[in-house]
Structure formats: C-alpha cells, structure tokens
N, C-alpha and C positions, 0 to 999 in steps of 0.2 A: 796425423791421424786422417782417416779417410774423408772426414767431413769438412776439412779445412783446405783452402786452396793456398798454396804457398806463393808469395810474391817471387817473381822471377829473379834469379841471382844477380843479373845486371842491375835491376831495380834496387836491390838491396844494398849492393856496393854503392850505387849513386847516392842512396839515401843515408849512407854511413853507418849502417848496422853492421858491425864487424865481428868476425870471429876472434877468439882470443889469440890466433896466430897472427893477427894483423897488427900493424903499427905499434908493436911493442906491448900491447895490453894483454899479455899472456902469462902473467905472474901466476905460478900455481897456487899461491897462498891467497889469491883474490877470488871471491865466489862470483862477483858481478861488478862491472863498471856501468854506471848510468851517468852519462855526461862526465862532469868533472868529480863526481861522487864515486868512492871505491868502497864496496862492501867486502870485508875480509872474510876468508874461511874461519879465521879465529873468532870473529864476531858470531857468524852463524853457528859454530860450535858452542859458543858460550850461551847463546839464547836457547839453543836446543838442550844442552846440559842442564840449565836452570829449570826448564819445563820438567824434565825427566826426574830431577832430583826433588822438586817441590810437589810434583805429583805423586811420586812415590811416597813421600812424607805423609801427604794426606791420606792415601790408601791404608798405609800402616796404622795411622791413628784411628781410622774408621774400623779397620780389622781388629785392632786391640780392644776397642769398645764392645765389639761383638765376640770377643773371645776366639777370634779366628786368626790363621797365619796365611797372608797372601802369597800367591805363587809369583816366580820372577815375572811371568807374563802379565799378571794383574798390577805389578808395579810399574809397568811401562806405558807411558802415554802413546797415544797413536799419532802425535805429532812428529814429523819427520823433518830432517834437515831441508829438504825440498820445499816443505811448507814454509819454513823461515825464508828462504830465498825468495819464494813466490810473493810473500807478504812484503818483504823490504823492497823488492824491485817494483811491485804494483803500487805501493804507497808513494814511492818516489815519483814514478811516472804519473800517478793520479794527482799528486800536488802541483806537477807541472801543467796538467791539463786544466785543473780549476783556475790556477793562477793565469794562464793564457786567455781563458773565457771569463776572467774577473768574477768568478763565483765566490760567494761567501760560504764558508763551512762552520757551522756552529759546533761548539764543544759540548755535546749533549750525551753521548753514549759512553759509559764508564766500563772499565774492565770488570767491575763487580756484576754489572748488568749481563756481561757475556760469559761469565765464568761457567755457569751451567751448561750453555750450549757449546762452548769450546772445550768443556771438561778439562780446563787448565786453570790453576790457581790465579786469582786476579792480581796477585802480587809479582807475577813474572813480567818481564819485559815483552814477552810474546803476546800476553793478554793486553798489556797497554798499547802495543802497536796496533793490535786488532781493534781496540777502541778508537784509535785515529782513523784506521781503515774503514770502520763502520760508519762513522760520521761522514767521511769523505765520499765513500761509494753510495751512501743514501742520497747525497746531494747530486752526484752524478747521474744516479738512476732516475732521479726526478727530473732533471733538466736536459738530459740527453734525449734525442728523438728515439723512440723505441725502434729496434731493428724489424726487418721483414721476418715473419715466421717461416723462413724457408726450410726444405728438407735437410739441407746441410746444417743449418743452425740447431734444429731439433735433434739430429743425430750426434751432434758434437756435444751437446748437453747430456743426451742419453749415454754416449760412450764414457764421458766423465763420471757419470753416476754409476755406471756398470763398474768402472775401475775401482770404486770404493765400496762395491758390494751393496749399494743402495736400492738397486732395481735388477730384476732379472735379466740376464743376458740372453741373446737371441731373439729379441722381439722385433717384429716387422715395423716398418715406418708407420703403418695404419694403427697398430698397437700403440706405438709410441705417442701418436698424435692423440689417441683416446686417453692415455694415461696422463698426458700433460694438460688436457683441457684446453683452455684459450691460449696457453703458452705464454702468459705474461711475464713469468720469471725467465723464460727462455728469451724473449725479446730484450729484457733489460740486461741480462747476463751477456748476451751477444753484442749489444751496443756498447756496453762497458769494455768488453774485450777488444771490440774494434777501436775505441778511443785509445785505449792503452797501446795497442799495436801501432796506431798511427803516430803516437807520441814517441814511442820507440824508434820509429822510422825517421824522426827529426832530430833525435839526439844520438850521440855516439854510445851505443849499448853493446857491451861485450859480456858474455856469460860463460863462466867455466863449464867445460864439458860435463862435469859432474852434475851440474844443475841446469842443463841446457833447456829443458822443456819448462819454461815458465808459464805459470797460469794464473788467472784471476782467482783469489781466495773468494770462495762462494758458499752460500748456506742455503739449503732447501728444506722445507718441512715435509717429512714423510709421515703423514698422519699427524701425531703428536711428538714425533721424534725428529729433532734437527739432525741434518746429515751435512758434514762439510765436505766439499769436493773442490777441484781446481780445473778451471776451463782454460786450456792452453791458448795463449796468443803469441808466444814465441817458441820457436823450436830451433834444431840445430842449423836451419837455413836462415833464420831471422824471423820477422813478424808474419803471422799468418792471419788471413782473414777470409770470411766467407759472406761479408755484409753486402747486401745491395742497397738500393736507395731506400732510407728509412721512411716509414709511413706510420703515422699515428692511427691505431686501430682501437675502437672502444672496447674495454674489457667486458667480458660476460660474467666476470666474477669467479671462473672457475680454477685458476688458483689464486689465492689472496696472500698478500705479504702480511707477515705478523712479526712483531717483535724488532729489536734493534739490530738488525743484521743485513748486509747487502744480498742482492740476487735471490730473493726469497720466492718460494712458491709451494706447490705441492706436487710430489711425485708419488705415484701409486705403485 
C-alpha cells in the first residue's frame, strides 16, 4: 500500500523472509510457516467454518424469537479466512516478541468479554485466540515505545479503515489528522506492526499467496461502535515498515482507549 515502505528484496532474502516458492516451503495445503510452526489451510478453514456455523446458529435463534426469517447474508459472519491467518500469524510472532523481551502477559481478557465487539460466539476457537491476542497486544502496546505520528503511519491506518468501510474515502491528510486527534491509537498500532514485522524478518516466515497480505488484528472505536480492521505488516515482498525513531509524546486525550482490545482509539 502507498503508505508503507517495502524492505529491499536483497535485505528480505538476507533476513530469511521467504516466498512459498523458496526452500520447499511451498505446500499448497499450508497457509503459513512461522519458524518451525506450520499453519495448515485445513486449520484455517476449520476455524472459519466454526465461526460461520455458530454465528449463523445465534442469528437463527434470535430471529426465531422475533418471529423473523434471516436472509443468507444475515447468517454470514464478517470474519474472513484472511482474518484467521492474520490472527494466527500475529499471535505467533507476538509471542516470540514478548518472550525475547521477557515480558509477562497476564491472562485477563476472556472470549466472553470480546464476544460483542467481535460479533463472534465466545465458544469459537477464533474468539479464544482473540482473547490471547488481546492480552498479548495490550502488553506490547503498553511497553513498546510509541511510533512517530508520521504522514505514512496516519495514512496506513486511514487506508486500512477505508478498506473496511469505517471512514470516508478520499480524505486529505489534513482531514485525517483532524479526524484522528492526537493519533494515540495510530502510534500504538504502528509500533506493534513494526515489532511484528521486525520479528518476521528474524524468523523463516512464508505465507501462502492466498493470504499474502498479513496484518495486525486491530480494533478502533468509531463513536460507540467498535470497528475491526487489519494493519498490514507483511505483503507479497515480505515485511513492510514505515517506522522512524520512536518518540514518546504525551497524549492530549483525543482518542482514548476503551475496553479489552488492542490498537484502540477513535475514528470519526
């Protein structure tokens, strides 16, 4: 995407970020390799199918109580297979980051707490994985130095929000700056994406072309409405980054984090 600077191909190769065509790590039934861990397409499909089935069951039950018949579109969760891959890969890389930095991650956030924001039943594996991710990413957001609020980082988050229909397309940089206030959630989301991208550069990461644009699972509050989006940190060429030297800037309080989820703020 336009707001991200891709690491040079030679550097990517030197860091061991490989395409699926390299070193035999190209099995079509594998969604992603992260180090020695393999995430199969079958597992991605199973997590996705469970979300769709249980979500549909909940919608049918609610509709039956209201005497209504839901449409096929209403029975379909917004969760995609790409969302599942984003979560699996980011959780794996995030665990490696906290282990390397000797960070302690408390087990505080439950799938039940996330159920309403995710719009996914708490009994699904997807919601349980998100509970792990919310705990882990909260610790990283607290302890990683916030990233600079650069034009690139602002527009990267803006583009990600446009993609999910959370904000109007075609806004100028000045308009985006006004909409995002002090940009606290942009700083933390960008710093987290950079940390995961750097970790991906240190381990042997290969992603199936079907799921090549891997992003940070993120949540932002638009008024009272939570919006899920994905901030890319791996694309078809490998990790991407736009982070300059981090600097801690006091918050002016213009967006505020709320609730048990990572990368939160307010988008207008």
